[in-house]
C-alpha positions in Angstrom: -182.3 57.9 85.5 -180.7 59.4 82.4 -178.2 61.2 84.5 -177.2 57.9 86.3 -176.7 56.2 82.9 -174.6 59.1 81.7 -172.4 58.9 84.9 -172.0 55.1 84.5 -171.0 55.6 80.8 -168.6 58.3 81.7 -167.0 56.1 84.4 -166.7 53.2 81.9 -165.0 55.5 79.4 -162.6 56.7 82.1 -161.8 53.1 83.1 -161.3 52.1 79.5 -158.9 54.9 79.0 -157.1 54.0 82.2 -156.6 50.4 81.0 -155.2 51.8 77.7 -152.8 54.2 79.3 -151.7 51.7 81.9 -150.8 49.2 79.2 -148.9 51.9 77.2 -147.1 52.9 80.4 -146.1 49.3 81.0 -144.9 48.8 77.4 -142.8 52.0 77.6 -141.3 50.7 80.9 -140.4 47.4 79.2 -138.9 49.2 76.2 -136.8 51.5 78.3 -135.5 48.5 80.4 -134.7 46.6 77.2 -132.7 49.6 75.8 -130.9 50.1 79.0 -130.1 46.4 79.5 -128.7 46.3 75.9 -126.4 49.2 76.7 -128.1 51.5 74.2 -126.1 54.6 73.5 -129.1 56.4 72.3 -129.7 58.4 75.5 -131.9 60.9 73.7 -134.4 58.2 72.8 -134.3 56.8 76.3 -134.9 60.3 77.7 -137.8 60.9 75.3 -139.4 57.5 76.3 -139.0 58.4 80.0 -140.7 61.8 79.5 -143.5 60.1 77.6 -143.9 57.6 80.5 -144.1 60.4 83.0 -146.8 62.2 81.0 -148.7 58.9 80.8 -148.4 58.6 84.6 -149.8 62.1 85.1 -152.7 61.3 82.8 -153.3 58.0 84.7 -153.3 59.8 88.0 -155.7 62.4 86.7 -158.2 59.8 85.5 -157.9 57.9 88.8 -158.7 61.1 90.7 -161.8 61.5 88.6 -163.0 58.0 89.7 -162.3 58.5 93.4 -164.8 60.6 95.3 -163.5 63.6 97.0 -162.8 63.0 100.7 -163.4 66.0 102.9 -161.1 65.9 105.8 
């Protein structure tokens, strides 16, 4: 039973982290769109934000993979 509890706790932690990262990803998306719409000339900042957004997406995908059971084809 302790093992089940640990697994549920781990899953909850992963889901909490997913929510946090997804929110941060969405906020970066909005910030990038705002900068681009305003005609920002700070392309370096926009590029850095886009890289951060891609890293977050990779983290999100990794966490989602942990939640989904492996499917053997």
